[in-house]
All heavy atoms as TSV, in Angstrom:
chain	resi	resn	atom	element	x	y	z
A	1	MET	N	N	-5.699	-1.857	-15.158
A	1	MET	CA	C	-4.686	-2.810	-14.618
A	1	MET	C	C	-5.395	-3.771	-13.690
A	1	MET	O	O	-6.227	-3.355	-12.836
A	1	MET	CB	C	-3.614	-2.047	-13.818
A	1	MET	CG	C	-2.514	-2.992	-13.292
A	1	MET	SD	S	-1.222	-2.064	-12.391
A	1	MET	CE	C	-0.369	-1.448	-13.762
A	2	PRO	N	N	-5.169	-5.072	-13.838
A	2	PRO	CA	C	-5.877	-6.074	-12.989
A	2	PRO	C	C	-5.571	-6.239	-11.504
A	2	PRO	O	O	-6.139	-6.815	-10.814
A	2	PRO	CB	C	-5.651	-7.349	-13.814
A	2	PRO	CG	C	-4.491	-7.163	-14.651
A	2	PRO	CD	C	-4.409	-5.665	-14.782
A	3	ILE	N	N	-4.381	-5.567	-11.190
A	3	ILE	CA	C	-3.994	-5.574	-9.774
A	3	ILE	C	C	-4.281	-4.318	-9.128
A	3	ILE	O	O	-3.890	-3.263	-9.570
A	3	ILE	CB	C	-2.479	-5.882	-9.614
A	3	ILE	CG1	C	-2.080	-7.237	-10.266
A	3	ILE	CG2	C	-2.075	-5.889	-8.131
A	3	ILE	CD1	C	-2.616	-8.373	-9.572
A	4	ILE	N	N	-5.117	-4.349	-8.064
A	4	ILE	CA	C	-5.524	-3.078	-7.366
A	4	ILE	C	C	-4.858	-3.086	-5.995
A	4	ILE	O	O	-4.748	-4.100	-5.271
A	4	ILE	CB	C	-7.119	-3.141	-7.125
A	4	ILE	CG1	C	-7.796	-3.265	-8.398
A	4	ILE	CG2	C	-7.561	-1.866	-6.346
A	4	ILE	CD1	C	-7.629	-2.225	-9.405
A	5	VAL	N	N	-4.278	-1.905	-5.628
A	5	VAL	CA	C	-3.656	-1.709	-4.339
A	5	VAL	C	C	-4.673	-1.047	-3.401
A	5	VAL	O	O	-5.151	0.033	-3.674
A	5	VAL	CB	C	-2.328	-0.824	-4.464
A	5	VAL	CG1	C	-1.790	-0.656	-3.112
A	5	VAL	CG2	C	-1.436	-1.497	-5.444
A	6	ASN	N	N	-5.048	-1.712	-2.349
A	6	ASN	CA	C	-6.048	-1.223	-1.362
A	6	ASN	C	C	-5.327	-0.549	-0.211
A	6	ASN	O	O	-5.810	-0.638	0.912
A	6	ASN	CB	C	-6.922	-2.327	-0.912
A	6	ASN	CG	C	-7.760	-2.864	-1.995
A	6	ASN	OD1	O	-8.346	-2.153	-2.794
A	6	ASN	ND2	N	-7.848	-4.251	-2.077
A	7	LEU	N	N	-4.341	0.278	-0.477
A	7	LEU	CA	C	-3.621	0.940	0.602
A	7	LEU	C	C	-4.561	1.921	1.339
A	7	LEU	O	O	-4.508	2.049	2.576
A	7	LEU	CB	C	-2.394	1.642	0.081
A	7	LEU	CG	C	-1.451	2.417	1.063
A	7	LEU	CD1	C	-1.085	1.437	2.126
A	7	LEU	CD2	C	-0.337	3.029	0.323
A	8	ASP	N	N	-5.348	2.694	0.609
A	8	ASP	CA	C	-6.269	3.635	1.212
A	8	ASP	C	C	-7.312	2.964	2.163
A	8	ASP	O	O	-7.559	3.512	3.190
A	8	ASP	CB	C	-6.956	4.387	0.175
A	8	ASP	CG	C	-7.691	3.610	-0.905
A	8	ASP	OD1	O	-7.426	2.363	-0.930
A	8	ASP	OD2	O	-8.506	4.244	-1.643
A	9	VAL	N	N	-7.692	1.798	1.824
A	9	VAL	CA	C	-8.634	1.027	2.664
A	9	VAL	C	C	-7.946	0.632	3.968
A	9	VAL	O	O	-8.519	0.847	5.042
A	9	VAL	CB	C	-9.191	-0.251	1.918
A	9	VAL	CG1	C	-10.039	-1.023	2.884
A	9	VAL	CG2	C	-9.931	0.164	0.634
A	10	MET	N	N	-6.712	0.038	3.885
A	10	MET	CA	C	-6.055	-0.322	5.080
A	10	MET	C	C	-5.611	0.836	5.990
A	10	MET	O	O	-5.688	0.832	7.181
A	10	MET	CB	C	-4.789	-1.098	4.720
A	10	MET	CG	C	-5.046	-2.410	4.131
A	10	MET	SD	S	-6.188	-3.483	5.202
A	10	MET	CE	C	-5.245	-3.607	6.712
A	11	LEU	N	N	-5.369	2.028	5.376
A	11	LEU	CA	C	-5.015	3.264	6.134
A	11	LEU	C	C	-6.277	3.670	6.893
A	11	LEU	O	O	-6.184	4.029	8.101
A	11	LEU	CB	C	-4.511	4.340	5.188
A	11	LEU	CG	C	-3.069	4.225	4.698
A	11	LEU	CD1	C	-2.818	5.291	3.582
A	11	LEU	CD2	C	-2.092	4.323	5.824
A	12	ALA	N	N	-7.366	3.630	6.228
A	12	ALA	CA	C	-8.630	4.058	6.918
A	12	ALA	C	C	-8.946	3.093	8.084
A	12	ALA	O	O	-9.358	3.525	9.171
A	12	ALA	CB	C	-9.761	4.071	5.929
A	13	ARG	N	N	-8.829	1.781	7.856
A	13	ARG	CA	C	-9.088	0.842	8.933
A	13	ARG	C	C	-8.163	0.971	10.088
A	13	ARG	O	O	-8.586	0.708	11.231
A	13	ARG	CB	C	-8.909	-0.607	8.367
A	13	ARG	CG	C	-10.045	-1.044	7.472
A	13	ARG	CD	C	-9.797	-2.521	7.032
A	13	ARG	NE	N	-10.860	-2.876	6.088
A	13	ARG	CZ	C	-10.814	-3.912	5.394
A	13	ARG	NH1	N	-9.799	-4.817	5.515
A	13	ARG	NH2	N	-11.792	-4.249	4.575
A	14	ARG	N	N	-6.920	1.369	9.831
A	14	ARG	CA	C	-5.979	1.580	10.937
A	14	ARG	C	C	-5.953	3.027	11.496
A	14	ARG	O	O	-5.191	3.356	12.330
A	14	ARG	CB	C	-4.523	1.169	10.527
A	14	ARG	CG	C	-4.432	-0.262	10.015
A	14	ARG	CD	C	-4.685	-1.254	11.151
A	14	ARG	NE	N	-4.429	-2.566	10.715
A	14	ARG	CZ	C	-5.278	-3.515	10.380
A	14	ARG	NH1	N	-6.596	-3.176	10.515
A	14	ARG	NH2	N	-4.883	-4.684	10.036
A	15	LYS	N	N	-6.793	3.802	10.874
A	15	LYS	CA	C	-6.902	5.269	11.249
A	15	LYS	C	C	-5.525	5.921	11.241
A	15	LYS	O	O	-5.090	6.534	12.210
A	15	LYS	CB	C	-7.581	5.450	12.623
A	15	LYS	CG	C	-8.937	4.956	12.612
A	15	LYS	CD	C	-9.642	5.159	13.956
A	15	LYS	CE	C	-11.173	4.828	13.751
A	15	LYS	NZ	N	-11.653	3.927	14.624
A	16	MET	N	N	-4.828	5.731	10.118
A	16	MET	CA	C	-3.505	6.208	9.904
A	16	MET	C	C	-3.430	7.069	8.611
A	16	MET	O	O	-4.150	6.809	7.694
A	16	MET	CB	C	-2.543	5.063	9.823
A	16	MET	CG	C	-1.069	5.411	9.765
A	16	MET	SD	S	0.014	3.990	9.532
A	16	MET	CE	C	-0.094	3.180	11.075
A	17	THR	N	N	-2.640	8.108	8.679
A	17	THR	CA	C	-2.492	8.969	7.525
A	17	THR	C	C	-1.351	8.427	6.664
A	17	THR	O	O	-0.502	7.682	7.121
A	17	THR	CB	C	-2.180	10.417	7.912
A	17	THR	OG1	O	-0.921	10.446	8.494
A	17	THR	CG2	C	-3.307	10.993	8.772
A	18	LEU	N	N	-1.276	8.891	5.443
A	18	LEU	CA	C	-0.142	8.633	4.536
A	18	LEU	C	C	1.183	9.132	5.121
A	18	LEU	O	O	2.196	8.429	5.008
A	18	LEU	CB	C	-0.423	9.100	3.143
A	18	LEU	CG	C	0.221	8.458	1.972
A	18	LEU	CD1	C	-0.071	7.001	1.873
A	18	LEU	CD2	C	-0.106	9.127	0.671
A	19	SER	N	N	1.145	10.246	5.691
A	19	SER	CA	C	2.316	10.856	6.358
A	19	SER	C	C	2.799	9.957	7.479
A	19	SER	O	O	4.026	9.799	7.605
A	19	SER	CB	C	1.991	12.212	6.894
A	19	SER	OG	O	1.615	13.093	5.903
A	20	GLN	N	N	1.934	9.532	8.321
A	20	GLN	CA	C	2.331	8.634	9.409
A	20	GLN	C	C	2.931	7.324	8.895
A	20	GLN	O	O	3.990	6.919	9.479
A	20	GLN	CB	C	1.136	8.320	10.341
A	20	GLN	CG	C	0.635	9.493	11.073
A	20	GLN	CD	C	-0.763	9.184	11.754
A	20	GLN	OE1	O	-1.592	8.465	11.259
A	20	GLN	NE2	N	-0.920	9.816	12.925
A	21	LEU	N	N	2.313	6.797	7.905
A	21	LEU	CA	C	2.868	5.524	7.303
A	21	LEU	C	C	4.239	5.816	6.760
A	21	LEU	O	O	5.200	5.029	6.870
A	21	LEU	CB	C	1.913	4.942	6.269
A	21	LEU	CG	C	2.342	3.700	5.592
A	21	LEU	CD1	C	2.462	2.558	6.587
A	21	LEU	CD2	C	1.411	3.274	4.453
A	22	SER	N	N	4.412	6.951	6.024
A	22	SER	CA	C	5.615	7.293	5.435
A	22	SER	C	C	6.736	7.341	6.466
A	22	SER	O	O	7.869	6.851	6.254
A	22	SER	CB	C	5.521	8.627	4.715
A	22	SER	OG	O	6.742	9.066	4.195
A	23	GLU	N	N	6.485	7.915	7.572
A	23	GLU	CA	C	7.505	7.992	8.617
A	23	GLU	C	C	7.903	6.673	9.168
A	23	GLU	O	O	9.036	6.363	9.449
A	23	GLU	CB	C	6.992	8.901	9.792
A	23	GLU	CG	C	6.944	10.334	9.466
A	23	GLU	CD	C	6.270	11.199	10.532
A	23	GLU	OE1	O	6.103	10.606	11.671
A	23	GLU	OE2	O	5.957	12.325	10.274
A	24	GLN	N	N	6.874	5.783	9.311
A	24	GLN	CA	C	7.089	4.427	9.888
A	24	GLN	C	C	7.875	3.541	8.926
A	24	GLN	O	O	8.682	2.737	9.397
A	24	GLN	CB	C	5.767	3.756	10.265
A	24	GLN	CG	C	5.147	4.296	11.521
A	24	GLN	CD	C	4.001	3.508	11.983
A	24	GLN	OE1	O	3.887	2.270	11.690
A	24	GLN	NE2	N	3.127	4.079	12.786
A	25	VAL	N	N	7.570	3.601	7.667
A	25	VAL	CA	C	8.230	2.677	6.730
A	25	VAL	C	C	9.416	3.250	5.985
A	25	VAL	O	O	10.049	2.551	5.199
A	25	VAL	CB	C	7.214	2.063	5.733
A	25	VAL	CG1	C	6.067	1.373	6.443
A	25	VAL	CG2	C	6.614	3.148	4.830
A	26	ASP	N	N	9.703	4.550	6.225
A	26	ASP	CA	C	10.843	5.226	5.611
A	26	ASP	C	C	10.699	5.222	4.072
A	26	ASP	O	O	11.702	4.882	3.400
A	26	ASP	CB	C	12.153	4.674	6.065
A	26	ASP	CG	C	13.293	5.547	5.802
A	26	ASP	OD1	O	13.102	6.831	5.779
A	26	ASP	OD2	O	14.446	5.081	5.574
A	27	VAL	N	N	9.532	5.498	3.558
A	27	VAL	CA	C	9.285	5.558	2.170
A	27	VAL	C	C	8.682	6.912	1.899
A	27	VAL	O	O	7.825	7.447	2.782
A	27	VAL	CB	C	8.313	4.472	1.629
A	27	VAL	CG1	C	7.914	4.638	0.197
A	27	VAL	CG2	C	8.972	3.177	1.857
A	28	THR	N	N	8.959	7.691	0.915
A	28	THR	CA	C	8.446	9.038	0.728
A	28	THR	C	C	6.957	8.962	0.478
A	28	THR	O	O	6.365	7.991	0.034
A	28	THR	CB	C	9.075	9.694	-0.503
A	28	THR	OG1	O	8.695	8.984	-1.684
A	28	THR	CG2	C	10.595	9.788	-0.382
A	29	ILE	N	N	6.302	10.128	0.825
A	29	ILE	CA	C	4.883	10.171	0.674
A	29	ILE	C	C	4.545	10.122	-0.824
A	29	ILE	O	O	3.500	9.513	-1.203
A	29	ILE	CB	C	4.360	11.561	1.214
A	29	ILE	CG1	C	4.537	11.563	2.737
A	29	ILE	CG2	C	2.944	11.806	0.811
A	29	ILE	CD1	C	4.196	12.882	3.376
A	30	ALA	N	N	5.452	10.656	-1.689
A	30	ALA	CA	C	5.182	10.617	-3.167
A	30	ALA	C	C	5.114	9.203	-3.573
A	30	ALA	O	O	4.242	8.765	-4.420
A	30	ALA	CB	C	6.299	11.370	-3.846
A	31	ASN	N	N	6.098	8.299	-3.142
A	31	ASN	CA	C	6.041	6.910	-3.521
A	31	ASN	C	C	4.863	6.215	-3.036
A	31	ASN	O	O	4.226	5.387	-3.690
A	31	ASN	CB	C	7.391	6.232	-3.187
A	31	ASN	CG	C	8.504	6.665	-3.973
A	31	ASN	OD1	O	8.390	7.074	-5.133
A	31	ASN	ND2	N	9.779	6.481	-3.474
A	32	LEU	N	N	4.433	6.452	-1.812
A	32	LEU	CA	C	3.310	5.829	-1.228
A	32	LEU	C	C	2.038	6.291	-1.978
A	32	LEU	O	O	1.093	5.494	-2.121
A	32	LEU	CB	C	3.137	6.138	0.266
A	32	LEU	CG	C	4.155	5.454	1.158
A	32	LEU	CD1	C	4.007	5.899	2.645
A	32	LEU	CD2	C	4.038	3.946	1.092
A	33	SER	N	N	2.071	7.540	-2.386
A	33	SER	CA	C	0.852	8.026	-3.099
A	33	SER	C	C	0.750	7.348	-4.469
A	33	SER	O	O	-0.434	7.098	-4.939
A	33	SER	CB	C	1.072	9.528	-3.340
A	33	SER	OG	O	-0.033	10.106	-4.019
A	34	VAL	N	N	1.876	7.050	-5.142
A	34	VAL	CA	C	1.797	6.299	-6.366
A	34	VAL	C	C	1.200	4.953	-6.080
A	34	VAL	O	O	0.327	4.492	-6.970
A	34	VAL	CB	C	3.249	6.191	-6.987
A	34	VAL	CG1	C	3.233	5.135	-8.078
A	34	VAL	CG2	C	3.735	7.517	-7.436
A	35	LEU	N	N	1.499	4.295	-5.034
A	35	LEU	CA	C	0.828	3.060	-4.736
A	35	LEU	C	C	-0.598	3.191	-4.389
A	35	LEU	O	O	-1.448	2.426	-4.934
A	35	LEU	CB	C	1.449	2.406	-3.412
A	35	LEU	CG	C	2.840	1.633	-3.659
A	35	LEU	CD1	C	3.379	1.202	-2.319
A	35	LEU	CD2	C	2.604	0.406	-4.519
A	36	LYS	N	N	-0.912	4.181	-3.627
A	36	LYS	CA	C	-2.307	4.444	-3.201
A	36	LYS	C	C	-3.246	4.712	-4.402
A	36	LYS	O	O	-4.386	4.329	-4.362
A	36	LYS	CB	C	-2.319	5.619	-2.203
A	36	LYS	CG	C	-3.695	5.882	-1.577
A	36	LYS	CD	C	-3.578	7.033	-0.594
A	36	LYS	CE	C	-4.958	7.456	-0.149
A	36	LYS	NZ	N	-4.878	8.654	0.680
A	37	THR	N	N	-2.737	5.407	-5.373
A	37	THR	CA	C	-3.593	5.703	-6.542
A	37	THR	C	C	-3.528	4.716	-7.665
A	37	THR	O	O	-3.987	5.027	-8.731
A	37	THR	CB	C	-3.100	7.123	-7.102
A	37	THR	OG1	O	-1.768	7.107	-7.466
A	37	THR	CG2	C	-3.445	8.186	-6.047
A	38	ASN	N	N	-2.920	3.563	-7.326
A	38	ASN	CA	C	-2.835	2.429	-8.324
A	38	ASN	C	C	-2.127	2.849	-9.628
A	38	ASN	O	O	-2.342	2.334	-10.727
A	38	ASN	CB	C	-4.238	1.942	-8.711
A	38	ASN	CG	C	-4.866	1.172	-7.646
A	38	ASN	OD1	O	-4.266	0.185	-7.086
A	38	ASN	ND2	N	-6.045	1.594	-7.125
A	39	LYS	N	N	-1.075	3.632	-9.511
A	39	LYS	CA	C	-0.227	4.083	-10.620
A	39	LYS	C	C	1.065	3.408	-10.595
A	39	LYS	O	O	1.917	3.582	-11.586
A	39	LYS	CB	C	-0.084	5.596	-10.666
A	39	LYS	CG	C	-1.348	6.338	-10.929
A	39	LYS	CD	C	-1.200	7.798	-10.967
A	39	LYS	CE	C	-2.485	8.476	-11.222
A	39	LYS	NZ	N	-2.434	9.865	-11.109
A	40	ALA	N	N	1.286	2.632	-9.621
A	40	ALA	CA	C	2.667	1.888	-9.474
A	40	ALA	C	C	2.685	0.709	-10.503
A	40	ALA	O	O	1.717	0.029	-10.755
A	40	ALA	CB	C	2.837	1.382	-8.052
A	41	ARG	N	N	3.879	0.483	-11.081
A	41	ARG	CA	C	4.071	-0.623	-11.948
A	41	ARG	C	C	4.682	-1.762	-11.210
A	41	ARG	O	O	4.722	-2.901	-11.782
A	41	ARG	CB	C	4.906	-0.172	-13.141
A	41	ARG	CG	C	4.342	0.976	-13.960
A	41	ARG	CD	C	2.965	0.631	-14.467
A	41	ARG	NE	N	3.045	0.569	-15.933
A	41	ARG	CZ	C	2.211	-0.165	-16.652
A	41	ARG	NH1	N	1.306	-0.818	-16.022
A	41	ARG	NH2	N	2.301	-0.229	-17.882
A	42	ALA	N	N	5.338	-1.470	-10.146
A	42	ALA	CA	C	6.057	-2.506	-9.345
A	42	ALA	C	C	6.123	-2.047	-7.896
A	42	ALA	O	O	6.045	-0.862	-7.608
A	42	ALA	CB	C	7.504	-2.740	-9.889
A	43	VAL	N	N	6.375	-3.004	-7.031
A	43	VAL	CA	C	6.612	-2.703	-5.576
A	43	VAL	C	C	7.633	-3.664	-5.108
A	43	VAL	O	O	7.624	-4.837	-5.359
A	43	VAL	CB	C	5.325	-2.781	-4.791
A	43	VAL	CG1	C	4.652	-4.110	-4.745
A	43	VAL	CG2	C	5.566	-2.354	-3.326
A	44	ARG	N	N	8.644	-3.206	-4.392
A	44	ARG	CA	C	9.663	-4.021	-3.785
A	44	ARG	C	C	9.136	-4.853	-2.672
A	44	ARG	O	O	8.247	-4.310	-1.883
A	44	ARG	CB	C	10.843	-3.223	-3.301
A	44	ARG	CG	C	11.545	-2.508	-4.397
A	44	ARG	CD	C	12.730	-1.711	-3.741
A	44	ARG	NE	N	13.358	-0.856	-4.667
A	44	ARG	CZ	C	14.542	-1.230	-5.249
A	44	ARG	NH1	N	15.193	-2.329	-4.925
A	44	ARG	NH2	N	15.078	-0.459	-6.148
A	45	PHE	N	N	9.581	-6.069	-2.526
A	45	PHE	CA	C	9.090	-6.882	-1.417
A	45	PHE	C	C	9.488	-6.281	-0.047
A	45	PHE	O	O	8.720	-6.359	0.871
A	45	PHE	CB	C	9.660	-8.289	-1.474
A	45	PHE	CG	C	8.986	-9.180	-2.489
A	45	PHE	CD1	C	9.601	-10.285	-2.920
A	45	PHE	CD2	C	7.693	-8.946	-2.857
A	45	PHE	CE1	C	8.961	-11.144	-3.853
A	45	PHE	CE2	C	7.046	-9.743	-3.698
A	45	PHE	CZ	C	7.643	-10.907	-4.230
A	46	SER	N	N	10.627	-5.610	-0.065
A	46	SER	CA	C	10.975	-4.983	1.247
A	46	SER	C	C	10.002	-3.798	1.564
A	46	SER	O	O	9.644	-3.644	2.798
A	46	SER	CB	C	12.444	-4.460	1.185
A	46	SER	OG	O	12.571	-3.461	0.085
A	47	THR	N	N	9.557	-3.098	0.631
A	47	THR	CA	C	8.567	-2.021	0.878
A	47	THR	C	C	7.211	-2.637	1.261
A	47	THR	O	O	6.611	-2.175	2.243
A	47	THR	CB	C	8.390	-1.159	-0.409
A	47	THR	OG1	O	9.595	-0.616	-0.769
A	47	THR	CG2	C	7.342	-0.080	-0.146
A	48	LEU	N	N	6.853	-3.689	0.591
A	48	LEU	CA	C	5.580	-4.352	0.918
A	48	LEU	C	C	5.664	-4.939	2.355
A	48	LEU	O	O	4.665	-4.774	3.106
A	48	LEU	CB	C	5.282	-5.514	-0.062
A	48	LEU	CG	C	4.003	-6.233	0.028
A	48	LEU	CD1	C	2.793	-5.272	-0.056
A	48	LEU	CD2	C	3.906	-7.346	-0.991
A	49	GLU	N	N	6.801	-5.541	2.685
A	49	GLU	CA	C	7.014	-6.076	4.049
A	49	GLU	C	C	6.889	-4.967	5.097
A	49	GLU	O	O	6.201	-5.081	6.137
A	49	GLU	CB	C	8.380	-6.762	4.099
A	49	GLU	CG	C	8.613	-7.289	5.500
A	49	GLU	CD	C	10.072	-7.877	5.596
A	49	GLU	OE1	O	10.800	-7.911	4.570
A	49	GLU	OE2	O	10.341	-8.345	6.666
A	50	ALA	N	N	7.512	-3.800	4.850
A	50	ALA	CA	C	7.498	-2.680	5.780
A	50	ALA	C	C	6.052	-2.159	5.950
A	50	ALA	O	O	5.590	-1.806	7.064
A	50	ALA	CB	C	8.334	-1.594	5.338
A	51	ILE	N	N	5.313	-2.038	4.840
A	51	ILE	CA	C	3.940	-1.534	4.950
A	51	ILE	C	C	3.019	-2.519	5.778
A	51	ILE	O	O	2.196	-2.117	6.526
A	51	ILE	CB	C	3.397	-1.414	3.512
A	51	ILE	CG1	C	4.057	-0.130	2.794
A	51	ILE	CG2	C	1.838	-1.028	3.521
A	51	ILE	CD1	C	3.755	0.036	1.369
A	52	CYS	N	N	3.210	-3.811	5.463
A	52	CYS	CA	C	2.448	-4.869	6.129
A	52	CYS	C	C	2.738	-4.806	7.634
A	52	CYS	O	O	1.804	-4.974	8.479
A	52	CYS	CB	C	2.636	-6.252	5.581
A	52	CYS	SG	S	1.934	-6.464	3.933
A	53	LYS	N	N	4.034	-4.671	7.949
A	53	LYS	CA	C	4.409	-4.595	9.382
A	53	LYS	C	C	3.738	-3.373	10.042
A	53	LYS	O	O	3.233	-3.489	11.199
A	53	LYS	CB	C	5.898	-4.502	9.531
A	53	LYS	CG	C	6.420	-4.591	10.930
A	53	LYS	CD	C	7.904	-4.684	10.961
A	53	LYS	CE	C	8.401	-4.702	12.452
A	53	LYS	NZ	N	9.855	-4.755	12.456
A	54	ALA	N	N	3.822	-2.186	9.424
A	54	ALA	CA	C	3.334	-0.980	9.942
A	54	ALA	C	C	1.779	-1.012	10.104
A	54	ALA	O	O	1.232	-0.504	11.119
A	54	ALA	CB	C	3.772	0.185	9.129
A	55	LEU	N	N	1.113	-1.640	9.144
A	55	LEU	CA	C	-0.327	-1.739	9.182
A	55	LEU	C	C	-0.866	-2.985	9.839
A	55	LEU	O	O	-2.105	-3.145	9.834
A	55	LEU	CB	C	-0.870	-1.548	7.730
A	55	LEU	CG	C	-0.623	-0.219	7.033
A	55	LEU	CD1	C	-1.129	-0.243	5.594
A	55	LEU	CD2	C	-1.316	0.936	7.797
A	56	ASP	N	N	0.031	-3.866	10.241
A	56	ASP	CA	C	-0.337	-5.111	10.822
A	56	ASP	C	C	-1.395	-5.869	9.929
A	56	ASP	O	O	-2.535	-6.152	10.344
A	56	ASP	CB	C	-0.951	-4.851	12.257
A	56	ASP	CG	C	-1.190	-6.228	13.012
A	56	ASP	OD1	O	-0.427	-7.176	12.761
A	56	ASP	OD2	O	-2.145	-6.280	13.808
A	57	CYS	N	N	-0.910	-6.148	8.745
A	57	CYS	CA	C	-1.844	-6.814	7.766
A	57	CYS	C	C	-1.037	-7.786	6.894
A	57	CYS	O	O	0.282	-7.818	7.055
A	57	CYS	CB	C	-2.483	-5.809	6.884
A	57	CYS	SG	S	-1.409	-4.897	5.805
A	58	GLN	N	N	-1.590	-8.484	6.036
A	58	GLN	CA	C	-1.029	-9.461	5.191
A	58	GLN	C	C	-0.964	-8.742	3.687
A	58	GLN	O	O	-1.707	-7.903	3.437
A	58	GLN	CB	C	-1.823	-10.672	5.031
A	58	GLN	CG	C	-1.837	-11.460	6.367
A	58	GLN	CD	C	-0.468	-12.064	6.739
A	58	GLN	OE1	O	0.199	-12.567	5.798
A	58	GLN	NE2	N	-0.090	-11.888	7.965
A	59	PRO	N	N	-0.049	-9.208	2.940
A	59	PRO	CA	C	-0.004	-8.710	1.564
A	59	PRO	C	C	-1.301	-8.769	0.756
A	59	PRO	O	O	-1.681	-7.882	-0.013
A	59	PRO	CB	C	1.141	-9.503	0.824
A	59	PRO	CG	C	1.956	-9.908	1.927
A	59	PRO	CD	C	1.063	-10.141	3.101
A	60	GLY	N	N	-2.071	-9.802	1.076
A	60	GLY	CA	C	-3.339	-9.998	0.381
A	60	GLY	C	C	-4.386	-9.037	0.842
A	60	GLY	O	O	-5.370	-8.769	0.133
A	61	ASP	N	N	-4.144	-8.355	1.989
A	61	ASP	CA	C	-5.035	-7.267	2.428
A	61	ASP	C	C	-4.862	-6.007	1.628
A	61	ASP	O	O	-5.712	-5.132	1.505
A	61	ASP	CB	C	-4.791	-6.906	3.874
A	61	ASP	CG	C	-5.181	-8.096	4.852
A	61	ASP	OD1	O	-6.034	-8.900	4.516
A	61	ASP	OD2	O	-4.464	-8.191	5.844
A	62	LEU	N	N	-3.627	-5.882	1.077
A	62	LEU	CA	C	-3.279	-4.679	0.202
A	62	LEU	C	C	-3.390	-4.864	-1.200
A	62	LEU	O	O	-3.740	-3.915	-1.908
A	62	LEU	CB	C	-1.809	-4.324	0.499
A	62	LEU	CG	C	-1.418	-3.818	1.968
A	62	LEU	CD1	C	0.033	-3.747	2.126
A	62	LEU	CD2	C	-2.144	-2.500	2.281
A	63	LEU	N	N	-3.200	-6.079	-1.744
A	63	LEU	CA	C	-3.244	-6.294	-3.107
A	63	LEU	C	C	-4.403	-7.202	-3.527
A	63	LEU	O	O	-4.739	-8.166	-2.862
A	63	LEU	CB	C	-1.949	-7.061	-3.568
A	63	LEU	CG	C	-0.618	-6.343	-3.250
A	63	LEU	CD1	C	0.546	-7.204	-3.598
A	63	LEU	CD2	C	-0.526	-4.943	-3.937
A	64	GLU	N	N	-5.059	-6.810	-4.614
A	64	GLU	CA	C	-6.277	-7.559	-5.079
A	64	GLU	C	C	-6.158	-7.726	-6.541
A	64	GLU	O	O	-5.907	-6.801	-7.290
A	64	GLU	CB	C	-7.506	-6.749	-4.700
A	64	GLU	CG	C	-8.785	-7.296	-5.104
A	64	GLU	CD	C	-9.957	-6.423	-4.752
A	64	GLU	OE1	O	-9.791	-5.370	-4.219
A	64	GLU	OE2	O	-11.094	-6.750	-5.215
A	65	TYR	N	N	-6.497	-8.997	-6.996
A	65	TYR	CA	C	-6.500	-9.199	-8.448
A	65	TYR	C	C	-7.991	-9.108	-8.957
A	65	TYR	O	O	-8.817	-9.707	-8.419
A	65	TYR	CB	C	-5.967	-10.626	-8.722
A	65	TYR	CG	C	-6.216	-11.025	-10.219
A	65	TYR	CD1	C	-5.370	-10.500	-11.152
A	65	TYR	CD2	C	-7.171	-11.877	-10.607
A	65	TYR	CE1	C	-5.536	-10.840	-12.507
A	65	TYR	CE2	C	-7.340	-12.195	-11.825
A	65	TYR	CZ	C	-6.516	-11.659	-12.861
A	65	TYR	OH	O	-6.699	-12.014	-14.157
A	66	VAL	N	N	-8.131	-8.232	-9.911
A	66	VAL	CA	C	-9.431	-8.087	-10.574
A	66	VAL	C	C	-9.253	-8.390	-12.045
A	66	VAL	O	O	-8.571	-7.729	-12.791
A	66	VAL	CB	C	-9.961	-6.608	-10.450
A	66	VAL	CG1	C	-11.324	-6.409	-11.086
A	66	VAL	CG2	C	-9.990	-6.234	-8.970
A	67	GLY	N	N	-9.834	-9.516	-12.459
A	67	GLY	CA	C	-9.722	-9.952	-13.832
A	67	GLY	C	C	-10.338	-8.951	-14.808
A	67	GLY	O	O	-11.296	-8.317	-14.522
A	68	GLU	N	N	-9.724	-8.935	-15.996
A	68	GLU	CA	C	-10.274	-8.066	-17.020
A	68	GLU	C	C	-11.396	-8.740	-17.720
A	68	GLU	O	O	-11.446	-9.953	-17.894
A	68	GLU	CB	C	-9.199	-7.773	-18.061
A	68	GLU	CG	C	-8.006	-7.005	-17.475
A	68	GLU	CD	C	-6.999	-6.634	-18.440
A	68	GLU	OE1	O	-7.314	-6.516	-19.727
A	68	GLU	OE2	O	-5.794	-6.444	-18.115
A	69	GLU	N	N	-12.392	-7.993	-17.999
A	69	GLU	CA	C	-13.624	-8.555	-18.570
A	69	GLU	C	C	-13.490	-8.629	-20.100
A	69	GLU	O	O	-12.849	-7.936	-20.755
A	69	GLU	CB	C	-14.862	-7.629	-18.262
A	69	GLU	CG	C	-15.120	-7.633	-16.746
A	69	GLU	CD	C	-16.307	-6.759	-16.381
A	69	GLU	OE1	O	-17.102	-6.438	-17.297
A	69	GLU	OE2	O	-16.408	-6.390	-15.215
């Protein structure tokens, strides 16, 4: 998939666990794990907004386009 979710990178930079993020954004750990492992097919803007707010980052810090070769 050409869109990569760098949630694990941002969590490491903020020294935050997936559990802590889950509590702050009111999204289940299972759903965040799907994002973290790049298995998500879609993400709601409200979820993206909540994650960005909790991690104090921009959507571009979380999402990366990698073209197919």
